[in-house]
Phi, psi and omega in degrees: 000129181281161179235138179241135177264139181241123180245113178237151177186177173293152178289345181249013181273122181294322184290324177302310181296317189296312181285337167294321172302315176300314182293325176299313181302313183292321184294327180284340185245346178243119183298334188260007181268121176221142182219157173241132187255118177248114179251126184241140174294162189299325184285341182258346190297309187295314177298324181290316181301321183298319179295318180299314178297317178294321182295317189255001182057052176253175180225044182278144191238323186243193182243136005268182170231145184223133174217165177232158182206155179289149178282055179205153185295141177081002186290151180271119183295142177252118181291128174258318174126217183271191182297315181298320179290326176296319177290326174293320178295320180295327180288316183290328185263324182250356186054038180260120189237325188240133177227123184272149182228097184298154181300333182291344179266352190297316187270358175270355175295331182296333180233100183295322178297315184293324179293321181288324175298314180298316179300314177296324182291322181290321180296319178296320181296316182292317178295324178296318182287313188278319190236024185304314181292324182291314184296320180294319177295319187289321185285324186294332183278350181278154179253158182244129181241140179242128177247110177267136186078036182299341178292348174296131182304333181299333182297325178299319182287329180285319179293320178298318182296318179296323187271346182266332184266181185298341184298325185311331181293338183258010180241132183259334184204141171236109181273140175236140185209143170200120182286339181264004177247157182287155175297325180297320179292316181296319178293324178295319177297318180298317182295314182292320182290332184288352175269358178273129180067063188284353176292346175257104190287159180090164181279124170265326173274124186224123175280128179244141183275340176227124185289344177297323181293323179283327181292333181308318186249001185284145173261330179229135178243122174254117185261111177258359179286137175194161179259113178291148182285141178232153185296339179278353177272146162282163178297318178301315178299319179300312178295326180291319179299316178298322178300312181299318182294320181287330175292327173298315177293324176293326176295321175296319175302308182303323183283322186226352188285160175280149181297344184261013183295130172269141179234125180237130171245128170286169181290074181232129179060210175282076192302302186296322181298309181302317177295324178294324177293314181294315179301323181282346187258338183278151177234358192251326182244163181294129179296334177290350176266010179255116178228159175243130180272120187241353186302329185309319184296319177290323180297328179292338183252350184303315180298318177296314175304314184295329180288315179293313178286352186051052176242128179303130185299332178289344179257017180242140180269159176298128182297144180294143183241127177237153171121183181268071192304135186102342173247305177203155182200165178230124171257105191269097183290334185290332178258015175286137184265141173221154183276143184216133172268114180265129182260124179241101180289148169289169180290328181286354179292329181270350182255321186253133178257147176059038179283145175265358180273169180297137184255358179167189183237149168249124182242122177286140185225162174248123180233151173278158180273013181299319180287349173269331186251005189297319184262002180260119182244021180267354186311301192286331175293317178294326174297314178298322177302318179292326178288331174297319179289333180273358183298330180290343180240089183291345177276123182259121178293335178300328175296314179293318177302315181294326179286320181290328175295314180302314183300320183287321178288325188278316183267322195242339179217060188300136181217104186299335181279358187274123178251124185226160179279122175212148170277113185223170177295135179285142180230014181100349177292150187060016181073022182263122185248002183300129181269082183170192185271122184223136178286136180192159175303132188224157172213162183284129171231111178052043173085359180242149180271125179235157181299135180275083190294347181274355185286157186287140176291146178303142183244017181293127186282348181265322184238130178258151182291334179292327182292323179292326173296320183292319180295322177298314179301314182297316179300323180293339178263358184293146176254176189299327183266008183277151179055070186292163182304140179269116182257121178289137185235127176246107185297152182283133182249008181295140179279132178284146179278000000 
């Protein structure tokens, strides 16, 4: 868990300016050191300090004041003290004892604000003179990501994953937008997320009030918007509300987005239905650049299947996911691949006992799990029991993990041999002729996701892939009034007199 130092003081306080200089020096040289600077005018300092003391039950009297807090909502601040206590703390914790002060900084201490501006301008000037070519090259290779519907709790896991893994070195900006959330909530998300990965100075996460401004320069759009199902909705009404929402997003894409924009939808709501609506509504970008991440469904059952089959989870690939995800789907455990080491003994192994020579060879193989799961019918009961236990935590980390893996493979480390589960446009592979987005094994072909036609067809005895396709075609034709709300009826069991 990261820690943030907060340094507050009067705008004309010498000590405040000096310890800000120390903190700025440490932040540039220590990757995990981050601080927030709060500067108050002389007339506002005492009332503000009094409120801080009352809130935290402190008894601080002068300027500056320093405390630290965890980078999480609701964390309790830890009081450090005045400037001298902060310097002692830096020495004891960071072994920081000497700080040089050139003569050009001597007269800037009188004005902390002026000093900060001068320091920033000087840093920019030095960087521009010494590293202009390197910075320009580095910036050009970075990507810009826009997250629509960032008020969804899943966005915090996605942003944290983007900033904490190696992918963050390839990202210059993450725009967040949600028309249904307040500005204060969006600014809170922006403020908290910018403290993740503090070795990269400046704001990476940026809240925008209009998504059009973000789409203009974005390389990837992550859509977390959807209308959740409610018991008062009919199926047709639920799909209609999602359709209108996706058409609105598509109009924004057509108006301002780059033709090379990638669009990704996590498995939220009627995901494949929503992606199909967007694909049918856009006129500006390639339909093959619109995908739905469906690997999370396979990841949710992988651990249970590994336990039943007694296969190490690290040797097992994600089970293939088929169907119109969000409406119906099939996770085919029988065609799931796992690594297996096959032992082939030499002839002398059966003749010679206690031999010190090599007794055979081990050959790594790829096998399906059909022979391990053929006679076991307890998988789905165990999966259902586990989902009941997880019902108290509706946010699935698997959704964020699957999305982050896709972004890494698609944008920053492309590998054509890598096969993952995605909702993509059908092209006739696997006998699928559905004109829309359908989940199936996919691989990269010239930067676009195409069906991995060499993958094994599903072998589930209960659900056939053609049935899933028929359901998808029926759903796309449903009207607002179709499949009305199911109202439960309990007959009266009272005895008549």
